C-alpha positions as CSV (number, residue, x, y, z in Angstrom):
1,M,19.3,-28.3,-13.5
2,A,16.6,-30.2,-15.1
3,D,14.7,-28.9,-18.3
4,G,12.3,-26.1,-16.9
5,E,14.0,-24.9,-13.9
6,G,15.3,-21.5,-13.6
7,G,18.4,-20.2,-14.3
8,S,20.2,-18.1,-17.1
9,G,22.1,-20.3,-19.9
10,P,21.4,-21.2,-24.0
11,G,18.1,-20.9,-25.0
12,R,16.5,-19.4,-21.7
13,E,15.0,-16.1,-21.6
14,P,15.9,-13.6,-19.3
15,D,13.1,-12.8,-16.1
16,A,12.4,-9.7,-15.4
17,A,15.1,-8.8,-12.8
18,T,17.7,-9.4,-15.2
19,D,16.0,-7.9,-18.6
20,G,16.0,-4.0,-17.3
21,S,12.2,-4.1,-17.2
22,V,12.3,-3.7,-13.5
23,P,13.8,-0.7,-12.1
24,A,16.5,-1.0,-10.1
25,P,16.1,-0.4,-5.9
26,G,16.1,3.0,-5.4
27,A,15.3,4.2,-8.6
28,P,12.4,7.5,-8.6
29,A,9.0,5.7,-8.4
30,T,6.4,6.1,-11.8
31,P,4.0,8.1,-10.8
32,R,1.6,5.1,-11.1
33,A,3.0,3.2,-8.8
34,R,3.2,6.1,-6.5
35,A,-0.6,6.2,-6.9
36,R,-1.1,2.3,-6.5
37,S,0.8,2.4,-3.2
38,A,-1.1,5.5,-1.6
39,A,-4.5,3.8,-3.0
40,L,-3.7,0.4,-1.1
41,W,-2.5,2.4,2.3
42,G,-5.5,4.4,2.0
43,I,-7.6,1.0,1.8
44,V,-5.4,-0.3,4.8
45,G,-5.9,2.7,7.2
46,G,-9.9,2.9,6.2
47,F,-10.3,-0.5,7.6
48,A,-8.2,-0.2,10.1
49,F,-10.1,2.7,11.7
50,L,-13.4,0.1,10.8
51,V,-12.1,-2.4,12.8
52,L,-10.9,-0.5,15.7
53,A,-14.0,1.1,15.5
54,Q,-15.7,-2.4,15.7
55,G,-13.6,-3.6,18.5
56,Y,-14.8,-0.7,21.0
57,R,-18.4,-1.2,19.6
58,L,-18.1,-5.3,20.9
59,L,-15.6,-4.5,24.1
60,G,-16.0,-0.8,24.9
61,P,-17.9,1.0,27.6
62,G,-20.6,2.5,25.9
63,S,-21.8,2.8,22.5
64,L,-20.1,5.2,19.7
65,P,-22.3,8.6,19.0
66,L,-21.9,7.8,15.3
67,G,-24.2,5.0,13.5
68,L,-23.1,2.6,10.9
69,G,-23.5,5.4,8.4
70,G,-20.9,7.8,10.0
71,L,-19.0,5.6,10.7
72,A,-18.4,4.3,7.0
73,L,-18.1,8.3,6.4
74,V,-15.3,8.4,8.7
75,A,-13.4,5.3,7.3
76,L,-14.0,6.8,4.3
77,G,-12.3,10.3,5.0
78,V,-9.6,8.4,7.2
79,A,-8.9,6.5,3.8
80,V,-8.6,9.3,1.5
81,A,-6.1,11.1,4.0
82,S,-4.0,8.0,4.8
83,A,-3.8,7.7,0.8
84,G,-2.8,11.9,0.4
85,I,-0.2,12.0,3.2
86,T,1.2,8.4,1.9
87,Y,1.5,9.8,-1.8
88,L,2.8,12.9,-0.8
89,A,5.2,11.7,2.1
90,E,7.1,9.2,-0.2
91,V,8.9,11.6,-2.4
92,R,10.3,12.9,0.9
93,V,10.9,10.1,2.2
94,R,12.6,8.1,-0.8
95,A,15.0,11.6,-1.2
96,K,16.1,11.1,2.0
97,R,17.1,7.7,1.4
98,R,15.0,6.5,4.1
99,T,13.1,3.5,1.9
C-alpha cells in the first residue's frame, strides 16, 4: 500500500471501527441514537404524507377537504405519531433480534 491509504500497521492510527468507539452490531442503542432515528423516521413520515396528498391533488378526481394549512397540520401529526411509534417499537424489535 502506498502512503495515505487505509490499513493497519506501524505508525497508523486505528479507525473508529477497530478502536472500540463504535458499538458492536446488536449492542443496545443509546437514548440519543434512538431519538435521532425516531426523529428522522418522523420527518420521512410527514413528507411521505405530503407527497401522497400532493399527488392526490394533482391526479385525483377532486380536491381534498383541507387547505394547505390543514395539510401541514396533518403532516405534523403524522410526523409526531410515526416518530413516537418508531421510538417505542425499536426496543421491542431489537429485543427480539429482528433488526
